[in-house]
N, C-alpha and C positions, 0 to 999 in steps of 0.2 A: 586357343581360339576355338569356339564351339561351332565347328563346321565338320560334318561327317560325310562320308561317301555312301554309296549304295551297298558297299560291302558289309556294313554293319547293320543297316536296316533298309529294306527295299521300299522305295517310293515309286509308285507306278508312273509311267510317262503320262504326259498331258493327254495324249491320244487315248491311252487305255482308261484314264480317269473319265474322259468325256463319254466313252462308250458305256462304262459302268454306271455313271450318273444318269445317263439317258435312259438306260433300262429301268433303273430304280424309279424314275419319275414318269414312266410310261403310263401309269394308271391314273394320273391326275392331270388337270388342265392347267399347265404352267407355260410361261415363256420358255424359249429354248435355253438349254444350259450352256456351259462353257464351250466355246469353239476354239480352234487353233487360232493363236493370237490372243487368247485368254477370253476377254469379255466382249467380243464383237457382237454377241447376240442381243445385247440391249439396244434400245432405240438410240439413234444418233441425234441427240437433241441437247440443248443447253440446260433444260430443266426436265427432270424426270420425277416420277412418283412410283412407289411400290405399294401394291395392295396389301394391307396389313391384317386383313381379316379373311375368313374363309371364302366369302363371295360377296361381290357388290353388284348392284344393278346399275346399268348405264341408262340414263334418262335422256329424253329428246330435248329437254330444256332444264335449267337449274331449278327444279321444283319437285317436292316430294310427290305431288299428285300428277306429275307429267308421265306420259307413257314410258314403259320400260322397253328399250330397243336392243338390249344385249346384256351380257354379264362379263365381269372380270373375276378371275379366281386368285386365291392367295399367292403372293409373290410374283404375280404378273407385274412387269415393269412397263409403265406407260409414259408417253410424252405429255408433260404438264404444260399446256398452252398458257393458261392464266387462271387465277382464282376469282370467282364471281360470287356475289351475294344472292341468295335465293331462299325461299321458304322451306323450312322443315318444322312442322308443328311440334310444340311443347319441348323444343330443344334450344339451348343457348346458342349453339353453333348454327349459323345459317350460311356456311361457306361451302362452295362447290368448286370442283376442279373441272375446267374444260379440257377435254382430250380430243384427238382426231375422230373418235367414235361417238362422242356425246359427253354427257355431264355425270360426274360421280360426286358423292358427298365427301367433302374434304377430310373430316375426322378419320375416315377409314384409309387414307392414303398418306404414307410416309414420304415427305420430300427427300429425294436422294440425288446423288451425282454418280458419275461413272468415271473415276479418275484412277489411272494406273500409275504405279510408283516404281522408282528405281530401287531395287532391294539392296540391303547390305549383304555381303557374302560371308560374314562371320560376326560373332559376338565376343567382345573382349572377355577374357576369363575373370577379370576382377570386378565385373558388374553383374554377372549372373543372368542377365536378360535385358530386354528392351521393351519399352511401352510402344504400342502401335494402335492405330485407329483404322477401322475399315472404311475405305473410300469408294467402294463400289456398291451397287444396290444390294447384292448378296453374293457370297462366295461359298461353294461347297467344300467340304473338308473330309479327311479320312481319319477315322478313329484308330489310334495306334494300339490301344489296349482294351479291346472289347471284352465283355459287353459294357454298354454305357451304364454309368452310375447315376447321373443326374436325371431327374424325371423329365426335364426339358428334352434331352436327347433320346430318352426312351419314347417320348411322344413322337418325336420326329421319325424314329425307326418304325413306329406303329403305322405311320403314313406311307411306309415303304420309300422313304426319302433319306438321303445322306445327311449328315450333320451340316448345318448351314449357319454362317455368320452374316450379320446384317450391317448395313451402312450406319456409321457413327458409333458402333460398339468399340469399347476400349479394352485391349487385351494385352497379355504378357507373352512375349516370345522368348524362349530359352535355348533354342537350337536352330541352326540353319542347315539344310541339306541341298545337294544338287541332284535333281531328278535325272532319269535316264535320257531325257530329251535335252539336258543341259540347262534347264530352268531351275531357279531357286525356290525352295519351299521352306516355310517357317513352321516350327512346332509351337502350337498354342497350348500353354500350360497356365491356366488362370491362377493368379497368385493368391487371391483371397476368396474363400468360400468354395473352392473347387473340391468336389468329392473324390477326385482322382482321375478324371478323364483327360486324355492327351490327344491332340489333333495335329494333323499336317494339312497345310493349305498353301496354294500358290502365293508366293511372297509379293507379287505385283499388286495384290488387292489391299495391301496394308501400308499406311504411311507411318514412318518412324516419327514419334513425338519427341521433339527437342525440348530441353529444359527452358530455352528462351521463350517458347510459346506458352509455357506454363508459369512464367514469372508472375509474382503477386501483383495485383492491381491496387494502387494507393495503400501500400502496407504501412505507411507512417501515420495514417489517419486513425485516431483513437476512438472517436465517437461514431461507431458503425452500428447499424441495426437493420435486421431483416423483418419486414412486416408481411405476413401472409393473410390475405382475406379469404377465408374458407367459405364465405357465403355461397350458397349453391348458384346464385345468379351472377356472382362476381368472379371468383376463382382467379385471383391475381397475387403477384408478389412484387414488393418494392424494396429496394436497397437505399438506405439513408446514410448520409454522412452529416452528423448533426441534425438539423431540421430540413436539409436539402435532399430531395429525392434525386438519386443519380442513375437509377436503373429501374425499369418496370417491365414485367412480362406476364403473360397468362400462364396459369398452371392448372393441373388437375389434382385436387386433393383426394384423400381417402374417402371411402364410403362405408357405411355400416350395412348390415344385411337388408334393411328395408329401403335401401337406395337413397337415403338422405345423407348429406355430408357429415363427416365425423367432426362435429362442431367443437372447435377450440382444442382438439386433441386432448381434452381433459383439463387444461390449464392454459392461461394466456401467455406465460413467459417461460422461455428456455434459453439455453446457451448451446452453441455448437460444441460437441465433445469429441467427434471423430470425423476425419475426412480421408477418403480413399480415391485414388485415380480410377479404380475399377474394382467391382466385387460381384460375385455370384450370389444373388439374394434368394431366399427361400422362405416359405411359410407353410404351416401344417406339416404333415408327414411326407416323406419322399414318395409314398404311394398315392396318398390322397390329396396332398397339398400342391403347391406351385413352386417352381424354381426357374429363375431367369439368369442366364449367364451374361457376362460382359457389360454390366451396368456401369456406365461411366459417371464420374464426377459426383460421387456419393458424399453428401454433407449431412451427417447425422446430428439431430438436435433433441431427440426424445427417445428414452429407453434404449433398447438394443436393436430396434428395427425401423424407426421412422426417420426418413432422410429426404432431403431435396436431391433429386438425381435425374440424370439424362434418361430419356424414354425413346425407344425405337419401335415399339409395338403398337402405337396409335398416334394420332395427330389431333386428339380431341381436347386440346388445351382450351380452358374456359368452362369446362364442365367437370364435376367430380367423376373420376374414372379409375382411380388406383386401388391397389389392395390395402392401402393405408398410408403410403408415403406421399410425398409431394412430387408429382411428375412434372418435368419441365422439358422443353425442346432442347436438343443437344447444345446449341450455341448459348442458350440462356443458362443451362446448368453449368456449363464450363466457365462462363463469366462469373457467376455467383461463387463457384468453387475457388477461382483465382482471387476474388476480392475478399472473401470472408476469412476470418482467422479461426484456428491457427493456420500457419503456413505449412503446407505438406511437403516434406522433402521429396525431390524429384525421383531419385532412384528407388527409395523405399516405397513411395506411393501410398503411404499410410501414416497417420499420426493420431494419437489419442491424448486428450488433456482432461483435466478435472476442474470442477468449480466454475468460475465465471470468466475463465481466460478466453474462451471462444466467443465469437460474435453473438450478441443477443438475438433471439428469434421470438417475435411476438405473433401469436395467432389470434385473429379477431374475426368477428362476424358483425357486419353492419346491418 
């Protein structure tokens, strides 16, 4: 059973962790970090939002031209009262979030929850690890083997912040430890695309993913097709069984440097060739490029890097926004992943096929 004590590797107590994290975050304007009782510092509300960009303006009404009455900074967690339509010139998205302090443009706010979980205290030796999902707005972690290798974590360190995992990220846990305060911690060791970084984080922030909730949707249906409308003004995805549309969602397709949509991804027709529960994706060099960990429900259909996948770093669905993939909201990406073929084995969390075995993907511009 993969559970260790502090005799082999020291995990600091929650109190010590809070103090260290608070010092690291002292130079930036963020919501309070973890308190005793774990995540009591987040607002007590049924609907929450996380500021996903460096800074957003709070408006007096849902209108681009309205007076600015305040600001929120990255990773601030706010009470999400309701979503309202209001003008923002030259943008597809006209959605605003009402907060107790005023109105903010919705594409910059990730919808989140704050749900704590009952952790497992061990991992069976024969499975090697468990798939988990982050169910809190964010959770700070401790790097076991510094220095950080991924450019994502190097950037976090440059902000004088600890490593942080975000709501809806899908990750692989390969060890469990008991901290000096008696609480359980998970070791995060990303299974695919990880350059070698290992982290420890409080286990209550992660939900164990069961095989039942990843059961394939309508696996016996043979005539399936995904149609992506990459038109800059549309940005939608539809799932068809025969001629019947059974699922629809808004997406954010890739952009080329001049900020126009990457039309048709070069050709109209593809097939899904690889699916992963989670992967760390990268582009460019480790120094000059980008690298994003814990990307869930990755469904690849073109080359080595274009996939439909879950997105936690923006809420701008309906406009081209991605590095080149097809960004989808977490619930949409998960549904598509479960519905599309090939079926991904639960424990491995990865499958690759060739030819036309995978569900066809058609990219169009109307």
